[in-house]
Phi, psi and omega in degrees: 000126179274134177234139177237131181231115179271156173204168175105355178289171179166194180256130181216151177281154176305137184093348181275187184227152172216153172237120177268146177238151177224105180271129184245136176224158174098357181202152177299111190297329188282003187254008182213165182281152178230154178209166174236140181224161173211149179288138170276152181308119179072012184229178176288173177299137180248155181293136176246307184201154179216155181217140178283173188302322184276347183083000185279351181218139181224164176211149185225152169292149181302327184292341183241355183302132181089347180244327182253149176225124175263142178209172178210148174240099185293335178290333181256003181054041186223138172250155184228155170225105176275123184242115180245161178048051183295145180243159181301328180287354174278352179301125183180170165272128182257133182241135169263156184215152180236134175250101186284350183263349184230153181245350183265204180280128180233119182250349183276127180302320185290345181281340186278138185269324187231145183227149171278181184274347178097151175225133186279132173240125178237123180248118182263153181272000000 
């Protein structure tokens, strides 16, 4: 059974930074794609960032490009989302996800097999 556990959320002022972590257990971490999602207001979870199995390629939503960085440490079975220059509109519950069937960049929410429980990020003005 694959388990994902996020941490690192919290309350931060606009312009500040947070780093989210996603610890993965139950499967060889280096063999699958990872992503981060957050709910859009009144909508389903939307794509934020994705990283391929090796960490050599990443992709971002336009809304976070240049401010967020996704990374992974396969030796530690952990993925990260570094969030800089946070804005109030970044306030959301952030979820990490694993796609065990693919190794490349995956941006579709429906493609992901496993999800964490989420970590709350609140950005105050």
